N, C-alpha and C positions, 0 to 999 in steps of 0.2 A: 240670334235673338231668342230662338226657341230653346237653345241650350241654356241661356241665362234664366229664362222663365222656369225651366225644369229645375234648375239648381235652386232658385228662390223658393219654389214650391216644396222641394225636398227639405230645404232648411226650415221652412215654416212648419212642416210636419214634425221634424225633430224637436223644434222648440215647443210645439204644442204637446208632444208626447212627454217631454221633460216636465212641463208645467202640470200636466195631468197627473203624472206619477208623483210629483212633489205634493200636489194638493191631496191626492189619495193617501199618501203616507202621513201627511199632517192630520188629515181627518181621522185616520186609524189611530194615530198617537193620541189625539184629543179624546177619541172615544174610549181608549184604554184608561186615560186619566179620569174621564167621567165615570166609567164603570167603578174604578177604585173609590171615587168620592161618594158614589151613590150606594155602595155596598152596605148592607145592614151590619154594623159592627157587633162583634161578640165580646161581651164584658168578661173579665176574669172571674172564675169561680172561687179562687183562693189565692193567697199570697203567703210566702214563708220568708222570714227575715234571716238570711244567711249570714250577712256581715262580710264586707269587702266585696270586690268585684267577683263575678261568677264567669268562669271560662269553660267549665265542664258540667254536663248534666247527663244522667242516665237513669232510665226506668229499669226496675227488676223485671226481666222477661217472664218470670214465673208468677210475679205478683205486681200488677199495675198500680197497686196502692202505694208502692215504695218508690221514692225518688231520691237519688243521690246527687249532691252538688258540691262543687269545689271551685276555688279560685287559684290562679297560677302564682299569686303572691303570698299565699297562705299554706300552712302545713297540715290542714285538717280537712276532713270531709264530713258533711252532715247528711244523714239519711232521714228523710221526712216521710211520715205517713200522711197520705192525702187527707184523711179525716181529722188530723190533728195539726193545727196551724201554730199553736203556741210554742211548743218545744219539739226539737228533733227526736226521733226515735233512737238514733245513735249519733255520737260524735266520735270520729276516729281520727287520731292524731298520728302522723307519720314520725318515725324516729329521726333524729338529727343525723346529717351526713358527716363526713370526716372534717368538713370545714365549719360545722355548727349549724348549717342550714339544710333544708330538704323540701323545697317548695313543690307542690303538686303539679304534675305535667300530664295527668290523665287518670281516668277511673273507668271501671266497668264491672257490672254484675256478671256472674257466671250464668250462661244460658241454661244450664242443667242442674247445677248444685247450689247449695245455700252458702255462697261466699261472694265477696266483692274484692276486686283487685284495685289497689291504689298505687299509682306510679308516681313516686317522688323522683326528683332528678337523680338522687343517689341510690335509691332503693326501689324494689317492687315488693309490696306487702300484701299478703292475702289475709282477709279477715272473715270471720263467721258473720254473715249478714243477719242472723237471728239473735245471737248473743253478744256480738261486738268483741269476741275474743280473737286475738291474733293467731293465725294458723302457721304462717311461715313468712320469712323475710329473705329476699334475694338481693344481695348487695351488688348492684350493677348500675352504672350511670347511663341514662338515656333521656332524651327530651320528648319522646313520643312513644306511644304503645297502642296496641289493639288486641282484642280477644277474638279468636276465631269463633264464628257462630256454632261450630261443631264442638267447641270447648276443648280442643286438643292442642291448640297452639297459642302462644303469645308471640307477637311481633314487636321487637324492640329495635330502636336505632340509636347508635352512638358510634359514629365513624363507619359503622357497618349496619346492615339490616339483617337481623338474626331472628330465627324461629326457635322458640323454647317449648319443650314438651311439658304440658301442664295437665296431662291426664290425671296425675296424682299431685294435688297442690302441696302435699307435704314433702314431695321429692321432685322439685322442678329441675330439669336437666337441659343443657344445650343440645340443639338438634341440628340446625343447618345454617350456614352463612350463605345468604342469597347473592347471586352474581350481580355486580354493579353495572355490567355492560352486556350488550347483545352478543350472543354466541359463547359467552363464558359459562362454565359449569358451576353448580353450587358446591360448597365444601362441607362435608359432615363435621360436626363439632364433637369429635371424639377425644380431643386432647384437652380435657377439663380437669381442674383440680377442685376437690371438695374439701372444705375446711369447716369443722364444727358439725356436730349432729343436729337434727331437728330439735327445737324449732328455728334456731338461728343458723342458716346454711349460707355460706359464702361461696360463690362460684366465680372463678376468674378464668378467662381464656388464655391459653398459652400462646403468646404472640408468634412464636416460631412456626406454628402450624398454619399461619395465614401467609400466602405468598405476598411479596412486596407490591406487586402490581394491584392486588386487591386493596391493600392498605392505602396505596397512593391514589387509587381511583375513588375510594370511599371518603377520603378526607376532603374531596371537592363536592360533597353532597350535604346539604343542610335541609333535612326533611321537616316539614311543618305539620303534616297530617298523614295518618295511616288508616286504612280501612280494608276489611275483608268483605268479599261478596258473601251473601247469606247462604249460598249453596256450597261455599268453601272452594270455589273454582279459581277465584282471582284474589290477589293481594295488590293493593294500590298504595303508593307512597308519593307524596307531592311536596315540593319545596323548591329551594334555590340550588341550582346545580351549575357547575362550571361548563361552559361551552368549549369543547376541545378545539374546535376549528377557529373560533374567533377570540378565545381567551377571555370572554366576559361571562358574567353570571346571568342565567336565565331561569325563569319559572317553568318547571317541567313536572310531568306526572309519569311515573314508571309503573308498569303493570306486569306482575309475575304470574305465571301459570303454576298453581299449587300442586298440580299432578306431576309435572316435570321439574318444578322449581327452576324454570328458565325465565329470563326476562323476555316477555312477549312483545311489548311495544313501549315506545316513549312518545308522549304527547307534549308538545312545547307550546306554551302560552305566547301569543303574539304580543309584541311590545305596544303599549298605547301610543296613539298619535298625540304629540304635544303641539297645541295650537298657540302661536305667539300673536299678540295684537299687532296690527300693522298700522303704520303711519307714514305718510309720504315724507321723504327726505331724511329720515333717521330711524334707527332701531330703538325700540324700547323694551325693557325687560317684561316678562310675563307677570301679571298681577296675581296669578293663582298658581298653586303648586301643580306640577304635572301629575296626571292620573297614574297611580301605581297599578301594576298587574299582579301584586303579591297574592298568592293563593291563601285563602283563609280556611277553607274546609272542603273535604271530599266525602261523598256518601254513595254507597250502593243502595239501590232500592230493595226492600225486603222481598219483593217478588222476582228479583234478579233480572228485571227488564231494562233498568236504566242505571247510569252512573252520573252523578251530579257534582259539579265543581263550583264553589263560590269564591270570588276573588274581588280585589279592589276595583277592577275594571269590568265587572259583569259576572254573568252566570252562564254556564254551558251545561247542557244535558246530552249525554250520548245514549243511543239505543244499543242494547246488547242482544246477542253476542257479536254483532257486526262492528260495533264501535263507530257507528255513523252518528254525526251530530243531529240530534233530534230537535233541540231548541236552544236559542241563544238570546241573552239580554246584554247589551253593551252599554258602556259609559255610565254604569251605575254601581256603586259600591255595595256588594252583598257580603255579609259577614258569615252567614251559615245557610245551609239547606238541609231539609229533612223530608223523607218520603213516608207516607202513611203505610201501615202494614199491608193493606189490601191493594196498594198500588194505584189508587184512584186520585190521590191528592199529593201535592208537594207544597211545603211551606218554605218561604224565604224570609230572612231577617235582614233589614237594612236600617238606615237612620230614621226612617219614617215609621218603623214598627214591623209587625209580622203580617204577611199576606198569605192566604191559602189559595192555591191555584189548582185547576183541573188538569190532570196529566193528559187526558185525551183531547180536550178542546184548547188547552193552553190559554185559558182565560181565568181571571181572578174570581173567586167565589165567596171570599169572606175576608174581613179585616179584623184582626184581634186587637181590641182597644184596651186602654187602661194604663199601659206602661208608658213611661216618659221617654224622652229622646235618649238614644244610645242605651236604653235599658236592656234590650235583648240582643246580645251578640251571639248566643248559642241557643239552639232550639232542638227539641226532641219529641217525637210522638210516643205515646204509651203503647205497649205491646199489643193491646186490644184495639188501638185506634180511636178510643173514646176521648182521649185528652191530648193536649200538647203543652209542654212546659218550656219556659224561656227564662233566660237570666243574662245579666250583663253588669254594667258598671255601678248600678244602683244597689247591688248586693241583695236583691230580692228575687226569689224564685216565683215566677208568675205561672198560673195554671188556668187553662181554658178548657171548657167542655165543647168538644168538636161535634157532639151529637146534636147541638142546637142548630146545625146546618139543615137538619131534617125537619125542624119545627116550622110550621106554617105561620 
């Protein structure tokens, strides 16, 4: 009898604990929603009519007054001056590829010089960001690219992840083929053919210089995003990669050490749980689509303290250099993440808009209002941290003044 009473008491304690934990979590979740609803919204300070959906935005690191924007379905980039909303300062059109198309898959200003790089699928073009004159064209196919903050490397992917030497934008040369697997060594790209002098320079890699195992491994990788850490220590690439053990495709992030050019770690995104509605006596199909875990964006923080990942099934932030998980938001589609230059804030874009969060307290501090649903799928802080720009399906570049956070 005493044993039965003890068991019942133990069971009651467990039930009470579960109820208390559930109530506490629900109250915390409600409080977070209340905080978001009660935040003083920040209205946009300016808008710029880009035309077509916007998939890429970048501020000039040397001049926060200049913003470049482009869409993946178009072959042009517009450079806007913050003080001039009517017409862009520059409109740069990429040349056509061998099949007559060359849509933009990335863009970025040089951190130290007056040029901007535009990555079309078939070409990489360097333009003078002050005059709009073309400096160079590299004929190479890739679906992603990134500029090193030290401005000494481009990272390009197309079956392989390659580093190109861009110290001289008039003479871009292949540098290194990064290893696709742990324990493999990088391959120097010294077997290159150069055809045609400046300014039209075509570079093609001699395939016989790449071992078959590198080619076979790389064909099973489809990167969606690439980013360098701001101290030049790391290079990250994220996307869909074949799982060798199970033979299925998984969302993964690969991190390379830029000093040794070795693959340092592989982070795998967990598959989302699919919940089917239940009814007694029979099975029924789900009424909603399963939550995808596709990676949308990866970003290193400018102060080199964090690495953030935005995906269809949530947000994850790791602390560096330990690569420990610092913060996670699950079951919510996040299209992009951006860190402020001073490392105190991060912004996330989702279907509800753009929210600014405190990095230290992990609480929301501002809601950027004005844009419509799905308007902001990409976001970026200005280099001085005073502004944040966003763009999306509505074809408008939205600009907010972050300094309003300090107003009483």
